[in-house]
FIMI-175176 format. One record per atom (N, C-alpha, C, O): residue in three letters; y, x, z. Coordinates in steps of 0.2 Angstrom, whole numbers, plus 5000, padded with zeros to 4 digits. Example, Ala and Ser with C-alpha at 12.3 -4.5 7.8 and 13.67 -1.06 7.14 Angstrom:
2
ala497250665039
ala497850625039
ala498450665039
ala498350715042
ser498950645035
ser499550685036
ser500050645039
ser500650675040
This chain:
263
met499450045000
met500050005000
met500650045000
met500750095004
ser501050034995
ser501650084994
ser502250054998
ser502349994999
gly502650095001
gly503250075005
gly503850065001
gly503850064995
pro504450045004
pro505050045000
pro505250104997
pro505050154999
pro505550104991
pro505750164988
pro506250204992
pro506650184995
ala506150274991
ala506550314995
ala507250324992
ala507250324985
ile507750324995
ile508450334993
ile508750404995
ile508750415001
trp508850444991
trp509150514992
trp509850514991
trp510050494986
leu510250534996
leu510950534996
leu511150604997
leu510950645002
thr511650634993
thr511950694994
thr512650694994
thr512950674989
pro512950695000
pro513650685001
pro514050734997
pro513850794997
ser514550714994
ser514950764990
ser515450804994
ser515550785000
ser515750854992
ser516150894996
ser516850854998
ser517150885002
thr516950804994
thr517650774996
thr517550704999
thr517950685003
ala516850674999
ala516750615002
ala516750625010
ala516450675012
ser516950575014
ser516950575021
ser516250555023
ser515850515020
pro515950585029
pro515250565031
pro515250495032
pro515650465035
gln514650465030
gln514550395031
gln513850385035
gln513350425034
thr513850335039
thr513150325043
thr512750285038
thr512950255033
pro512050285040
pro511550245036
pro511750175035
pro511650145030
arg512050145040
arg512250075040
arg512750055035
arg512750005031
ala513250105035
ala513850095030
ala513550105023
ala513750065018
ile513150155022
ile512850165015
ile512450105013
ile512550075007
leu512050075017
leu511650015015
leu512049955014
leu511849915009
gly512649955017
gly513049895015
gly513249895008
gly513349835005
ser513349945005
ser513549954998
ser512949954993
ser513049924987
leu512349974995
leu511749984990
leu511349924990
leu511049904985
asn511349884996
asn510949824997
asn510249834995
asn509949804990
pro509849874999
pro509149894997
pro508749834999
pro508949785002
ala508049844999
ala507549795001
ala507649775008
ala507849825012
pro507549715010
pro507649695017
pro507249725022
pro507549745027
gly506649745021
gly506249785025
gly506549855027
gly506549875033
phe506749885022
phe506949955023
phe507649955026
phe507749995031
lys508049905025
lys508749895028
lys508649885036
lys508949905040
ala508149845037
ala507949825044
ala507749885048
ala507949895054
met507349925045
met507049995048
met507650035049
met507650065055
val508050045045
val508650095046
val509150065051
val509450105054
ala509250005051
ala509749975056
ala509549985063
ala510049985067
his508950005065
his508750015071
his508650095073
his508550115078
ala508850135068
ala508850205069
ala509450225072
ala509950195071
ser509350285075
ser509950315079
ser510450345073
ser510150375068
pro511050345074
pro511550385070
pro511350455069
pro511150485074
leu511350485063
leu511250555062
leu511850595061
leu512350565058
cys511850655062
cys512450695061
cys512350725054
cys511850755052
tyr512850705050
tyr512850735043
tyr513350785042
tyr513950785045
thr513250835038
thr513750895037
thr513850895030
thr513450885026
arg514450915028
arg514650935021
arg514350995019
arg514251045022
pro514150995012
pro513851055010
pro514351105009
pro514951095008
val514151165010
val514551225009
val514651245002
val514151254999
pro515251255000
pro515451264993
pro515051334991
pro515051384995
gly514751334985
gly514451404983
gly513751404985
gly513351454983
gln513451364989
gln512751364991
gln512351304987
gln512651254986
pro511751314985
pro511351264982
pro511251204986
pro511251214992
pro511151144983
pro511051084987
pro510351094990
pro509951134988
arg510251064996
arg509651065000
arg509051034996
arg509150984992
ser508451054997
ser507851034994
ser507650964997
ser507950945002
arg507250924993
arg507050864996
arg506650875003
arg506750835007
ala506250935003
ala505950945010
ala506350955015
ala506250925021
ser506950985014
ser507450995020
ser507750935022
ser507950925027
arg507850895017
arg508150825018
arg507750785023
arg507950745026
arg507050795022
arg506650755026
arg506650775034
arg506350745038
thr506850835035
thr506850865042
thr507250825047
thr507850805045
pro506950795052
pro507350755057
pro508050795059
pro507950855061
gln508550755060
gln509150785062
gln509250765070
gln509050705072
ile509650805073
ile509750785080
ile510350735081
ile510850745078
pro510150685085
pro510650635085
pro511350655088
pro511350705092
cys511850625086
cys512550655088
cys512650635095
cys512350585098
gly512950685099
gly513150665106
gly512650685111
gly512750685117
arg512050715109
arg511550735113
arg511750795117
arg511850845114
arg511650795124
arg511850855128
arg511250895130
arg510650865130
his511350955131
his510851005133
his511051045139
his511651055140
gly510651055144
gly510851095150
gly511051045156
gly511050985155
phe511351075161
phe511651045167
phe512351035167
phe512751085164
ser512650985169
ser513350975170
ser513551015177
ser513051025181
leu514151025178
leu514351065184
leu514251025190
leu514051055195
ile514350955190
ile514150915195
ile513450915197
ile513250915203
glu513050915192
glu512250915193
glu512050985197
glu511650985201
leu512351035194
leu512251105197
leu512451105204
leu512151135209
leu513051075206
leu513351075213
leu512851035217
leu512751055223
val512650985215
val512150935219
val511550975221
val511250975226
val511251015216
val510651045217
val510751105222
val510351115227
val511351145221
val511451195226
val511551165233
val511351195238
ala511851105234
ala511951075240
ala511351055243
ala511251065250
met510851025239
met510251005242
met509851075245
met509451065250
met509851125241
met509551185243
met509851215250
met509451235254
leu510451205250
leu510751235257
leu510551185263
leu510451215268
val510551125262
val510351075267
val509651095269
val509451095275
leu509151105264
leu508451125265
leu508451185269
leu508051195274
tyr508851235267
tyr508751295271
tyr508951295278
tyr508651315283
val509551255279
val509751245286
val509251215290
val509151225296
thr508951155287
thr508451115291
thr507851155293
thr507651145298
leu507651205289
leu507051235290
leu507051305293
leu506651325297
phe507651345291
phe507651415293
phe508251435297
phe508251495299
ser508751395298
ser509251425303
ser509051425310
ser508551395312
pro509351475314
pro509151485321
pro509151415325
pro508751415330
gly509551365323
gly509551305327
gly509151255325
gly509151195327
ala508751265320
ala508251215317
ala507651215321
ala507351265324
arg507451155322
arg506851135326
arg506151175323
arg505851205327
ala506151165317
ala505551195314
ala505551275315
ala504951305316
his506151305314
his506151375315
his505951395322
his505651445323
gln506251355327
gln506151375334
gln505451365336
gln505151395341
thr505151315333
thr504351305334
thr503951365332
thr503551385336
lys504151395327
lys503851455325
lys503951515330
lys503551555331
met504651515332
met504851575336
met504451565343
met504351615346
lys504351505345
lys504051495352
lys503351515351
lys503051545356
glu502951515346
glu502351535345
glu502351615345
glu501851645349
arg502751645342
arg502851715343
arg503051745350
arg502851795352
cys503451705353
cys503651715360
cys503051715364
cys503051755369
gly502651665363
gly502051655367
gly501551725367
gly501251745372
arg501551755361
arg501151815360
arg501551875364
arg501151915366
asn502151875364
asn502551925368
asn502351915375
asn502151965378
leu502351855378
leu502151845385
leu501451865386
leu501251895392
arg500951855381
arg500251875382
arg500251955383
arg499851975387
asn500651985379
asn500652065379
asn500852085386
asn500652135389
ile501452055388
ile501752075395
ile501252065400
ile501152105405
tyr500852005400
tyr500351995405
tyr499852045405
tyr499552065410
thr499652065399
thr499052125399
thr499352185403
thr498952215407
ala499952205402
ala500252255405
ala500352245413
ala500152295417
leu500452185415
leu500552165422
leu499852165425
leu499752185431
gln499352145421
gln498652155424
gln498452225426
gln498152235431
thr498652265421
thr498452345422
thr498852365428
thr498552405432
his499452345429
his499852365435
his499552345441
his499452375446
ala499352275441
ala499052255447
ala498352285449
ala498252295455
leu497952305444
leu497352345445
leu497552415449
leu497152435453
asp498052445447
asp498252505450
asp498552505457
asp498652555460
his498852435458
his499252435464
his498952375469
his499352335472
ala498352365469
ala498052315474
ala498352245473
ala498552215478
asp498352225467
asp498652155465
asp499352145466
asp499652095465
val499752205467
val500452195468
val500752205461
val500552255457
leu501252165459
leu501652175453
leu502252205454
leu502552215460
pro502552225448
pro503252265449
pro503752235453
pro503852175452
ala504052265457
ala504652245462
ala505152295463
ala504952355464
val505752275463
val506252325465
val506752295470
val506952235469
thr506852325476
thr507252305481
thr507952285479
thr508252325475
asn508252235480
asn508952215479
asn509052205471
asn509552205469
ala508452195467
ala508552185460
ala508952115459
ala508852065462
ala509452125454
ala509852065453
ala509652025446
ala509751965445
thr509252065442
thr509052035435
thr508352065434
thr508052105438
ser508052035429
ser507352045428
ser507252115425
ser506652135425
glu507752145422
glu507652205418
glu507352265423
glu506952305421
ala507652265429
ala507452325434
ala506752325436
ala506452375435
pro506452265438
pro505652275440
pro505252275433
pro504752315433
leu505352235428
leu504952245422
leu504952305419
leu504552325415
ser505552345419
ser505652405416
ser505052455419
ser504952505416
leu504852445425
leu504352485428
leu503652495424
leu503252535425
leu503552445420
leu502952445416
leu503052495410
leu502452505407
ile503552515408
ile503752565403
ile503752635405
ile504152645410
pro503452685402
pro502952675397
pro502252675399
pro501752685395
arg502052685406
arg501452695408
arg500952635406
arg500352645404
tyr501152575407
tyr500752515406
tyr500852485399
tyr500352445397
thr501352495396
thr501452475389
thr502052515386
thr502452535389
thr501952535380
thr502552565376
thr502852515372
thr503352535369
gly502652455371
gly502952405367
gly503552375370
gly503452315373
thr504152395369
thr504652365372
thr504852305368
thr505252255370
glu504652295362
glu504752235358
glu504552175361
glu504752115359
phe504052175365
phe503752115369
phe504252085373
phe504152025375
phe504752125375
phe505152095380
phe505852065377
phe506252045381
ile505852055371
ile506352025367
ile506051965364
ile505651965359
cys506351905366
cys506051845363
cys506351835355
cys506951845354
pro505851825351
pro506151825344
pro506651765342
pro506951775337
gly506651715346
gly507151665345
gly507851675348
gly508251635347
ser507851725352
ser508451735356
ser509051765352
ser509651755354
gly508851815348
gly509351855344
gly509651915348
gly510051945346
asp509251925354
asp509451985358
asp509252045354
asp508852045350
arg509652105356
arg509552165352
arg508852195354
arg508552195359
ala508552235349
ala507952265350
ala508052325354
ala508552355355
leu507552345358
leu507552395363
leu507252465360
leu506752455356
pro507452515362
pro507052585360
pro506352585362
pro506252565368
asp505952605358
asp505252595359
asp505052645365
asp505252705365
ala504552625369
ala504252675374
ala504852695379
ala504752755382
thr505352665380
thr505952685384
thr506152635389
thr506252575388
pro506152655396
pro506352605401
pro506952575399
pro507452605396
phe507052505401
phe507652465399
phe508052435405
phe508352385404
ala507952465411
ala508352445416
ala509052435415
ala509352385418
asn509352475411
asn510052465410
asn510252435403
asn510852435401
arg509752405400
arg509852365394
arg509752285396
arg509652265402
lys509652245391
lys509552175391
lys508852155388
lys508752175383
ile508452115392
ile507852085389
ile507952005389
ile508551985390
ser507451975387
ser507551895386
ser507151855391
ser507251795391
tyr506751885395
tyr506351845400
tyr506551845407
tyr506751895410
ala506451785410
ala506451785418
ala505851805421
ala505251795418
tyr505851825427
tyr505351855431
tyr505251825438
tyr505751835441
tyr504751805440
tyr504651775447
tyr504351835451
tyr503751845452
met504851875453
met504651945457
met504351925464
met504651885467
gly503851955466
gly503451945472
gly502851905471
gly502451905476
arg502651885465
arg502051845464
arg501451895464
arg501551955463
arg500851875465
arg500251905463
arg499851865459
arg499851805459
leu499451905454
leu499051865450
leu498551825453
leu498351775450
ser498351845459
ser497851805463
ser498051735465
ser497651695467
glu498751725464
glu498951655466
glu498751605461
glu498751545463
gly498551625455
gly498151585450
gly498551525447
gly499251535446
ala498251475444
ala498551425440
ala499051385443
ala499051375449
gly499551365439
gly500151325441
gly500651365445
gly501151335446
gln500651435445
gln501151475449
gln501451515443
gln501151555440
pro502151505442
pro502451535436
pro502551605438
pro502751625443
leu502551645432
leu502651725433
leu503151745429
leu503551785431
leu503151725422
leu503751745418
leu503951675414
leu503551635413
ser504551685411
ser504751625407
ser505251645402
ser505551705403
asp505451605397
asp506051615394
asp506651615399
asp506551585404
ala507251645397
ala507751645401
ala507951565403
ala507951525399
gln508051555410
gln508151495412
gln508951475413
gln509351525413
val509151415415
val509851395416
val510051425422
val510651435423
asn509651435427
asn509851455434
asn509251485437
asn508651485434
thr509351515443
thr508751545447
thr508551505453
thr508251535457
ala508651435452
ala508451395458
ala507751365456
ala507451375451
ala507451345462
ala506751305461
ala506851245456
ala507451215457
lys506351225453
lys506451165448
lys505851115450
lys505251135451
ala506051055450
ala505550995451
ala505450975444
ala505850985439
thr504950935443
thr504850905436
thr505450865434
thr505650815438
gly505750875428
gly506250835426
gly506950865427
gly507450845424
asp506950925431
asp507550965432
asp507751005426
asp507251015422
ala508351025425
ala508551065419
ala508251135420
ala508351165425
leu507851155415
leu507551215415
leu507751265410
leu507951325411
phe507851235404
phe508151275398
phe508751245395
phe508951185397
ser509151275391
ser509751245389
ser509651175385
ser509251175381
pro510051125387
pro509951065384
pro510351055377
pro510251015373
asp510851105376
asp511351095370
asp511351165366
asp511751165361
gly510851205367
gly510851265363
gly511351325365
gly511451375362
lys511751305371
lys512251355373
lys511951395379
lys511451375382
lys512151455380
lys511951495386
lys512151465392
lys512651425393
pro511751475398
pro511151515398
pro510551475396
pro510551415396
gly509951515396
gly509351475395
gly509251455388
gly508851405387
asn509551485383
asn509451465376
asn509051505371
asn509251515365
asn508551535374
asn508151575369
asn507951545363
asn507851565357
his507751475364
his507551435358
his508051375357
his507851325356
his508651395357
his509151345356
his509151295361
his509151305367
gln509051225359
gln509051175363
gln508351145364
gln508151085366
tyr507851185361
tyr507151155360
tyr506651185366
tyr506051195364
gly506951195372
gly506451215377
gly506251285377
gly506651335375
gly505651305380
gly505451375380
gly504751375383
gly504451325384
asn504551435384
asn503851455387
asn503851475394
asn504351505396
leu503251465397
leu503151485404
leu502451525404
leu501951495401
leu502451575407
leu501751615408
leu501551605416
leu501951625420
phe500951585417
phe500751575424
phe500251625426
phe500051665422
cys500151635433
cys499851685436
cys499151695433
cys498851745434
asp498851645431
asp498151645428
asp498151665420
asp497651665417
gly498751685418
gly498751695411
gly498851645406
gly498951655400
ala498951585408
ala499051525404
ala499751525402
ala500251535406
ile499851505396
ile500551495393
ile500651425391
ile500251395387
gln501251395394
gln501351325392
gln502051315390
gln502551355392
ala502151275385
ala502851255383
ala503151205387
ala502751155389
ser503851205388
ser504151145391
ser504751135387
ser505151175384
pro504951065387
pro505651055384
pro506151075389
pro506051105394
ala506851055387
ala507351085391
ala507351055398
ala507551095403
lys507150995399
lys506950975406
lys506250985408
lys505750975404
ser506151015414
ser505551045416
ser504950995415
ser505050945418
lys504451015412
lys503850985412
lys503350995418
lys502850955419
phe503551045422
phe503151065428
phe503551065434
phe504251065434
asn503251065440
asn503551075446
asn503551155448
asn502951185448
leu504151185449
leu504151255449
leu504451275456
leu505051295456
pro504151275461
pro504451285468
pro504551365468
pro504251405465
leu504951385473
leu505051455475
leu504851465482
leu505251455487
pro504251495484
pro504051505490
pro504551565493
pro504851605489
pro504551575500
pro504951625502
pro504851695500
pro505351735499
his504251715498
his504151785496
his504251795488
his504151855486
val504551745485
val504651745477
val505351745476
val505751695479
leu505651785472
leu506351785469
leu506351775462
leu506051815458
leu506651725459
leu506751715452
leu507351755449
leu507851745452
leu507151795445
leu507651845442
leu507751825434
leu507251825430
asn508351805432
asn508551795425
asn508651865422
asn508851905426
pro508651865415
pro508851925412
pro509651935413
pro509951885414
lys509951985411
lys510651995410
lys510951945406
lys510651925400
pro511551915407
pro511851865403
pro512151905396
pro512351865392
């Protein structure tokens, strides 16, 4: 079955470009062919360049790109994509992001585990007595006694979520700053439920369940993990996380002194 006859048009160098609909209006082709072209998209026609041979029939059959079609992104689209990427980065990776601090608390727990190993070794050498310094005002003085005999890894004393400066390796840090609070006077034999170390706390008082333990707003003190709580290490080696309001009852018996790190 043969279709409608093809109509080949070669615009002259002086005629203005015309659309298929305009041309059909003057030629009055078969109704079926006219209906087919009426639904086609307008095509871009260009004037032939003087001195060049006319295009072949094969080239005339090549589909032409519709006029007005755009390629690439507009400036507004590009700005929207950049803004979405920034929001995603802040949500997942900024220091104040919950997801970021959740990962930091996991690494913080590993730090506490390593410090506990050093404390165990110290206790074996000193009849279950843990490091203590008379009149100590902060946790740096007693915990520095673990370096370098019981551990050379000073990086364990810096919480990865705190932003505190790294310490020189295998060097006592009594005159520097660490990230962890220490319940000086404890013995490992006191066992489960008795806190031994923790992230920096809001103060050095005893805490009941529901009391402020870590920073509630991401501001110092007690903001190792911004506003998302922190970790506690107990005398039996258990590590537990708590929100800003204490999840545990943390009393201070007379022989125990809670020391925060330097501000």
